[in-house]
N, C-alpha and C positions, 0 to 999 in steps of 0.2 A: 324890867326884870334882864338883869346881866347875861350875855351871852353864856351858852352852855356847851361843851364840846359831847358830841353826840354823835354815836357810832350807828349805824345801820347795817345788817345783816342782809343782803337779798336785793337784787335789783331789777325785781320784775315790777309788776304794775303799784302793789301796795309800797313797798320801797322807796320807788322813786317818786310817786305822788307825795309821799312826807316827806322824802327830802327838799322837794319843791316846797312844802310849806315851810318848813321848820327853818329852811335857809332865809325865805323870805320874812320870816318874825326874827333873823340877825344870829341865828345860833350857827355855831360852828359846827357842818354836818360833813360825817365823812359816810360815804357808801362802800361796803365792800361785796365784791362778786367771784363766788370761785371759777365762774368762766374766764376763759383766755378776752374776753370782750362781751359786750352787751348782747343778751341773749334776745337775737330778733326774730328767732324762731317761733313756731306756732299758727294756731289757724283762727280763723274768725271769732273774735268776741263782740259784745254789745254792752250797751249803757243804759239803765231805765231809772224811771220814777227819780229817786236821790241822786241817784249818781250822776244824771244828765244836769242837775244844780248844781252839785259840786263841780263840774266840768266848768259850768258859765262862771260858779265865783272864781275860778283859777285863770278866767280870761281866757279859755283856750277851746272855746267853742268853735270858733270859726276854722282856726286851724286843724280840730279834729274832723269837720265835716271835709274840709278840704282833702282830707284821707279817706274818709269814709268808704265803704264797701257797697257798691251800687246794689246790692238785694234787693229786687224786687218784691219779693215774697215768697212764701215754701209752697209747695205742692206735696200730696199725699198719693202715692202710686201704687198699683197691685204690681204682683210677679212678672207679668206681661209688660210694665211699664206704663198702664193705662192710667192716665189721672184720674183719682177718686174726688180731689176736691184742692181748690186754690185760695190760699188764705194771703192777701198783700200786706204789704208793710203800711202801717200809718204814722202820719207824722204826730210829734209832740205839737204842745202849744208853741208857736216861736216867742213868744214874752218869757223874757226871765221875770222869774215870780210866781207866774201863772202854774195853775196845776194842771201838770200833762193827764191827757187820755190814757188809759192802760193801753200797752203795746200787744200787738198780735204776736206771732212767731216771731217775725223780720223785727226789729226795733228799728227806728230811724237813725239810730248812733250804732251803726255796725263798722266795725276797723277791723284790721287785721292786728294779731296779739304785738306782731312785731313791730307796726306802725304807733301802735299806743304806746308803747315801753321806748322808743324810740324819741317821741312827741314830749313824753314825761321827761326823760332825763334830760333832754336837753333844755326844758323849762328849768329843770335843776341847775344844770349847768350854769346857765343866766343867773341864776339866783346866788351862784356862787359854792352851792354843794363841790365835793370832792368824790371822784370816783376812783377805785383802787381796784384792778380786776385780775383774775388769777390768785385771788387770797381768800382765806377761809379764816373762821375762828376754832383755835385746836382748843381751850379753855379761857375761864373766865371766873371771877370772884365777885360778887354782888353783894354791897353793905348799904344801909341807908343811908351814906354821903356819897358814895363811887361805885365804880365798878372796872377792875382790871382785868385786860383781855390781852390775852397770847394770841396770834395770829400766826399762819400755816408757815410765813417764812421767819419765824421764831421770835420778832418783834413783840415787845409788850408796851402797851401805854394803859394809861388812866382816863375813861370818861366819864360827866357826868351822868351818862343814860346813854344804854346799850337797847336798841331795838330790834328784835327779830322779826324778819320779814322774808324768810326762807322756805316757804313754801308748807306743803302738807305734811312732809317729811322734817322739818326742821329740827336739825340740829342744835338750835336755841333751845327750843322746848325740850328737849330728852334731857338738855343740860341744866339746864333752869328747874326742874319739877321732878326729876329723876325718873327711873325704870318703872316704877308703881302706878302714877300718875300718868307716865306715858301710855302705858299699855291699855288704860281706859280711856284716854285722850283721843289714840289715833286707832280708827276701828276701819277698816276697808271693807267692802263690799265683796259677799262672800262668793269668791268663785267667778267675779266679773271680770270681763277683761274689754277693754277699750284698745282701739289703736288710730291714731292720725298721720295723713301723709298729703301731700300732692301730685296730680296726675298732669303730665304735658298734652294739654289738647285745647287746639286754636279753637276760639269761638266759630258757631257755624253760622251762616246769611239767617237771619231770623231768629236766632238763639236768644231765649229768655236768659238775664241774670237770675236766677232764681235758686233755691234751695228744695230738693228732691229727698222725702224719706221713703222708704220701703219697710215696713216689718215684717219679717217671714216668721213662719212657725219655728218653735223649739228656741224661743229666746235670742233672735238673732237678728239684728237692723242693719240697715245701711243709709247713710245721707250724703248726697254729694251735694254742693254750693259752688255756683260759678262766680268768681271774685275779681277775674281778670281776662283777659283777651287771648290770653296763652294758656293757663292752668284751671283746673278745678280742684276743688277740697274732698276728701273722702275723708268719713267719719264710719267706722264700724265697729261693733260692740256685740258681745254675746256671753250666754252663762258654758262655762264648763267645767269637769272636773279632770279634765287634759292637764297632767304637771309641765307641759311641751309650751304651755302657755305664759309658764315663770321660767323658762330656760332662759341661761344667759348665752346661749348659742341661736345666734339670728337664724340659721336656717332650721332648725328645730322649732322657733316661735312661729317661722313660715308655714313650716309644712302643718301645724296643728291647725292656724286660722284657715288653711287650703281645705284640709279634710273636713272641718266643720261648716266652711260655706259652700262645700261642692254643691251641691243641690239647692241652695237656697233660692235661687231665682231672681228676677230681673236681672243686674248688670254686675251680680257677684263676681261670674268667670273675670269678664274684664277688670273688675277693682282687685280681682286678687291677682290675676296676670300681672299688675300693675305692682301690688306690693312687692312680686318676688322680685321684681327689676330694681326694687330701690335700695339705697344703702345703709347701714345704720343710723349714719346720723340724718336721714331723709324720711325716718319713721320715729314717730311717738309710740311708746305703749304705756299705759295706765292702767292701773287698778283706781277706778275713784275709792274716796273715803272721805267718811265724815269725821271732824274733829271737833271736840267738844270739851272746855275748861271751862269750872266753877269759878277761876281767877285767872287774870293775864298778866299779871306782872307777880314780882317777888324783889323787893330792894329797889334796887335803882336799874334793872333788867324787866323789858315789855314786850309783849308779841302784838302783829299786828297780823291782819290778812291770813292766809289758808292757815300761816302757822297757828293762830289762835283760834280759828273757826272756820275752817273749810266747810262750806254750805253742800257741796257736792254738785257736779253739772245736772243733776234732774231739777235742781232749784230754777236754773237759768239767770242766775242774779251772783254769781260768784265774783265777777270784775266789780259789777257795781258796788258789793260788798267792800271789795279790795280800795275803792275809791272813797265812800262814805267814810270808813272806817279811818283810814288815814289822817282826811279832814278831821274829823269827832275828837283823834288824839293829839292832834296838833292845835286845835282851839282848846282842848282844856288843858294843853300846857300854857298856851299863851294867857289864860283864864286863871292857873292854879297856880304855876309858877312866881311867884314876887320878887324875891331874890335868891332863886335857887336850892333855897334851902332844904334839909331835910324831910320836914313838916308839907312846906309847898309842893314839892315833889310828888312826895305819895297822894297828896290831896287833888293834885292833876291826875294821877295816873287811876285813884280810885273814881275820880269821875268820870272818866273813859271809861271806865265798867260799868257804872251805874248807867251813863246815856246811851251808851252802845249794845250794852249786854241785852235789855231788852228787845232790840231790833233785831239781834242775832238769835234769840230764843223762837223767835216769832217765824224766822226765816226757816230753823230747822225744825220747827215742830213739825210731827208726822214722818221725817224722814228715816227710815231703818235700812239696816245696812244686810240683814238677815233676805235671803232669797234673791240676793241680789241688788235688795234695796226695792224690790219690787211690790207694791200693792196687790191686793186682790184682783182689781183691773187688769193690772200687768201681767198676772198669772193667765189669767182669762187670756189676754190678747196674744197669749203665746201659741194658742190652737188655732186651727182653721176655722173654725166656727167664731170663735174669739175674733180673730182679723176679719173674717166677713162682717160681722157685726160693728167692729170699729169702722170698718169704710161705708158702712150704711149711715154710720152717725156721722162721719166726714161728710157726704155727700149731702146730706141733711143740715148743716151747721155751714156749710161753704153756701148752698143755695138761700140759707137763710141770712146770708153776710153775719154770721156770728163772729165774734170775736175769740175763738180756743185757746188763743194764747193767754188770756187771763186765768183760765182755768187749769192751765197745766205749769204756767209758771208764777215763782211767787213775788211776783212785781206788786200787787196791789192790796197786802194783805195788813200794809205798814200806814195805813190810812190816818192813824190817829197820833203817829209819831213824827213830830218838828224835828225839821234839819236847823239845827240854833245857830243864830247869825253870831260870832263869835266876836268881842271887840277886840281890836287889835290885827283881825284877820281879816275881817272884812275889808278892811281900810286899805290895805297893801296894794289894793290895785285898782288906777283907774278904771270906774265902770267903763264896759264895753271894750276892754283893752284885749288883744292878742298877745301880750308879750313879744 
């Protein structure tokens, strides 16, 4: 297969993983990122199931584990901070190629998002990928033989393939498929808001490295996670019709969060007081969204990661999907692009859709954006009685050492889906190597 000139838009998990694989295949890969440098912000993510196997096939498992977050498990607490149940992490099978056991809420492959992005970026660089920062795509034209791209610096270049890995609000997707398909593809959760940030808090003697989940009445929730000796992570979420949650004014947003959590209980006051001290660059606000498309490519432009199939945080496998999707796309390119001709490239991209499409359909099954993406159970748990019932169930499950993670996370819904071993991809690394 002759090397192709490939442009990837987005230097997140999906884009960097794909840059690694395609560069190792010998293609000339350029990654552009609108940020002035690699974005190493973000909180904790994890890999599960097939995502761990992809990491192993990259030869990066040891490097990943050297950076892993030391979370020992997750507890559920009540409004007074009393533990209702604790669910420890459980390790995956240590041998490559063996079937892992289903993970609990805490995977044995937890890592800070920034550390994972840096790990993948550095591996792609060693494979001769090129990264260009502070640049974005302003226009492109895709045909059956090439794609012509204009960047924000007014330069225009021609590539054999354009890959949009630019997240759930992908501009590549909007340009590729147009406003009518975009309106159907990108569906934000109705009046649902999330905020993520860290708080300086030195670890105390005998303190555990755990996550703590608190669910308050009227659809509010707080989670904290200890990941370092100096800081904890904070995740807060709620439903609200208050327009200030979408204000461009940071102070107005903070006021909305403060009012919504004023009487929430547990550590709500401490968390909101800390939020009020954080600058705009220190808080990530998000409205979760579901992205679904009937097809992921047109001509020589294709989507991957959240740009193609954002599964929402409710599934718990977004990072895994990004890693596995990148591997499948690279593998289908290796398998299908004989001489890089029109039919070969189309065959590869269609193979990517046909192979990975069923995977994502199963992951996204049952995810709804109505009522904040909540199920009937979620609406019941928004009440005092519902939360009491949840705590009763948590105490029972913890006492019986049940794995609740497998009930809430979309990890083991794909037992019949096999991760293909692509010829030409598997042979790129010496078994057990860590690059």
